[in-house]
N, C-alpha and C positions, 0 to 999 in steps of 0.2 A: 504494500500500500504506500503510495507516495504521500509526501507532506501536502496537506490540503488546507484551504481556507486561510492561508497566511499571505500577507502582503509585506511583512517585515520579518526580520530574523527572529527566531526563537530567543527568549530571554531566560536568565536563571530563575526569576520568579515564576515564569510559565512552566518551566521544568519542575520546579518544586510543587506547583499546583497539580501536577499529574499523578501525585501520590495516590495509589489505589485505582487509577483510571486506566485508559488505554496505554499499554506498555510503551515505554520510550525506546526508540530505535537509535543505536549509536554504532558507528564504525570509525576506525582510524582513517586518517588521510594524511599524506605527507607532501603531495604535489598538487599543482593546479588542476591538471586533467582529472585526477582521481577525486578531488574535492567537488568538481562539477557533477560527477556521477553520484557521489554520496549525497550531495545537496538535494537532489531530486527525490530522494526516498527516505532520508533519515532526519531525525530530530536534532541529533548532536553529531558534530564532526570533531573527533578527538585527534589532535596532533600529538600522538604518543611518543614518549622517548624510546619506544620500540623501534623507531626510525633508525636508531643506531645499529640494531641487529638486522632489520629488514632491508635497509637500503645501503648501509655503510659497512656491513660485514663484521661488526663488532661482536665479541663473544658474549657480551651482556650489555645492559643499559648504563653501566657505571661510567663508561667513557664518553657519554654524551655531554656536550657542553651547552651552556646558555646560548652562545652564538649559533650553534647548530639548530637549536629549537626555534630561535628567532627566524633564522633563514627559512626553515620549512613552514613556520607559522605564517610568514609573509606570503609564501607561495599558496598555501591553502586559503588564506583570506581572499585572494584574487578569484578563487573559484566558487565562493559561497554567496548565496543570497538569502536563504531561508534557515538553514541549520544553525544552531548555537555552536560557536567555535570555542573549544576548550583546549588549552595547551598545557602539556605536562611541564612542571618545573623539574629540571634535571638534578641528579644527585650532586650534592654539595652546594646547591644554590639557595637553600632555605633552612637547612638543619641547624645552622649556627645559632639562630635566634630570630625573633619576630622582625627586628630591624633589618637584618640581612634579607629575610624573606620578602619584606615589603619593598625594599630597594630593587631587588631583582624582578619581583612580580610586576611592579609598576613599570619597569623597563619593558617587560614582556608585553603588557597591555598596550603601552604607548607605541611600541615599534611594530607589533603584529596586528593590532586592531582586534585581538581576541576579546571575548566577553567574560571569560573566566579562566582561572588556572586550576590545575589539579596537583594536589600534594599527596604523597604516600606517607603513611605513618599511623601510629597508634595514639593512645591518650596523650603521649608526650607532645603531639602536634596540636593539641587543642588550643593552647595559648596562642600559637602562631596563627591558627585559623581565625580565632577571635580577633586578633590584631589586624589581620588583613581585611576581614569582612567589615570591621568597624571603620575602616578607612576606604571603603568603596570598592574593594576587589573581591568579587564572588569566588568562592572556593568549592570545587568538587573534591571530596576526600576519597581515600583509597585504603582499604583495610583487608585483612586476610593475608594472602600471599602478596607481598610488596616486593617486586623484582629488584628494587634498589637495595634491599636488605638481603639479597641472595647469599652473601657470604655469612651473615649472621644466622640465617636459616639453614645453611649447609646444603642448599639446592633449591629446586622449584617444587617441592612437595606440597601436598594438601595441608592447609593450616586449619586448626580448630577442631580436630578430632578429640573425642573424649573430654577430659577435664579442661583441655586447652580451649574448648569452645567458649568458656566463660570469658577468657581474655579477648577473643575476637568480638564477642557481644559487647563487652565493656568499651572496646575501642570504637565500635560503631556508634554506641550511645554517646560517647564523649565528643566525637566529631560533629554529631548532629546537634548536641547541646551548644557546641562552640560556634555554630552558625553556618556550617556547610550546607549548601542547597541540595546536595545529593551525595551519594557515596557508592563507590565501586566496591563490590565484594568479589574477590578473586580467589578461586580454588579453595572454597570452603565446603564442607559437607552440605548436602541438599537440605536436610532438616534444620541445620543451623541457619542457613541463608533464609529459609522460610520464616523461622522464628524472628530473626533480626528484622526482616521486612515487616512483620506484624507489629513489632514492638517500638520501632523508631519512627519519628514523624516525617522524615525526609525520604525521597525516593531512593531505592537501592537499584543499582545497575549491575547485573550479574555477568561474570565471565567464569565459567566453570563453577556455577553456584546452583541456582534453582529457577525453574520456570515461574515460580511465584514472585520473583523479584519484580520490581516496578519497571524494569527495562533490561535490555541486554546489550553487550558490546563485544565485538570481536576485532582482531587485527584483520584488516581488509585483505591483505595478501594471503592470510591463512584460509579464509572462507572462500576465496577465489581459486585456491589450489595453485598458487604461484610456485610453491615449493613441493617437489615431488617426494622428498624424503623426510618431511616433517609433518606428523599427523597427531597433534595433541588430542587427547580423549574428548576434551570439551568443545572441539571445533567440528562443526558440520560443514563439509565442503559443498558449496553451491555451484561450483564450477571446477574445471580442471585446466586452467589457463596455462599452467606450467607445461603440461604435456602438449597442448596446442602450440605454444610458443616454440617448444623444442622441435616439433615436427616442421613448423614453418621455417625456422632457422636452418634446419637440415636441408629442406627443399631449396632454399635460397643458395646455400653453399654449393649444393650439387649443380644447380643451373649456372652459377658463376664459373665453376671449374669446367663445365662442359660448353661454355660460351653460348648458352641459351638465354642468359640474361646479361645485359639488357637486350631486348628484342627491338625490332624496327619502331614499334610504337612508343618506346621509351627513350629514343634519341631524337636529336633536332637536325632537320635538314638544312643544307646550306641555303642562304637567302636567295641566291640566283636560281638555284634548282627549284626552290619553293615557288618562285614567280612563274617559271616556265612549265611547272608541273612535273619536272623530272624527279625521279626518286633517288634518294640517297642510299647507298649501299651500307 
């Protein structure tokens, strides 16, 4: 279903008002062409720090810089008209304290034109979220598996199983109370994600969580099947673009080597020949 009935871009208050309503649709975008496609169908376009792994070949999101996020944020902004644009704050740009977070978030908003930023973190980020929202910067929170803390977690495993569920629930409650307008729940047990969605007042956006969440987000390259060897359990592939691209590139390479491309229709005739109607070989 495409975004309908909108003449202006979605806003954070409008997202917050969707709690318990029609599920919010969110995909990542890192480039202008992809942003244009996402904009037609999604409520939220997330410029995720996953760009470091997806487009730059980094082993994790930890090497992503503020300048990198601003560069991709500017590109995505050019492709959006309706979707709410949210940009991830990269590792090291906000953890030091509220003042550092505000300085870098303000730069992000000013230079990219985004409507909100996203912060990873637990109850320890509540003060920073409160500081930013109190100064006019809307915040989407992110709890459960937070990829920027991959070293502390020891990997990308599910978070919140068993007694650890209380910690994730407390984190979600804390960021909601601090003023976040929504929260991403990543790789948490389904029952826990359902409970969090029922108990907190802001929309939950699941990724590897629960269909009961108030919305869903995926990395766009994952759901399009751009990678042939990477299949997370929580991703449904809606296309196999990686296989199609591989076949197309193979066909191109073969035609070039066999001198079948470019063909006559792909080259330009000499001006004199074009006037007299002669053909160029």
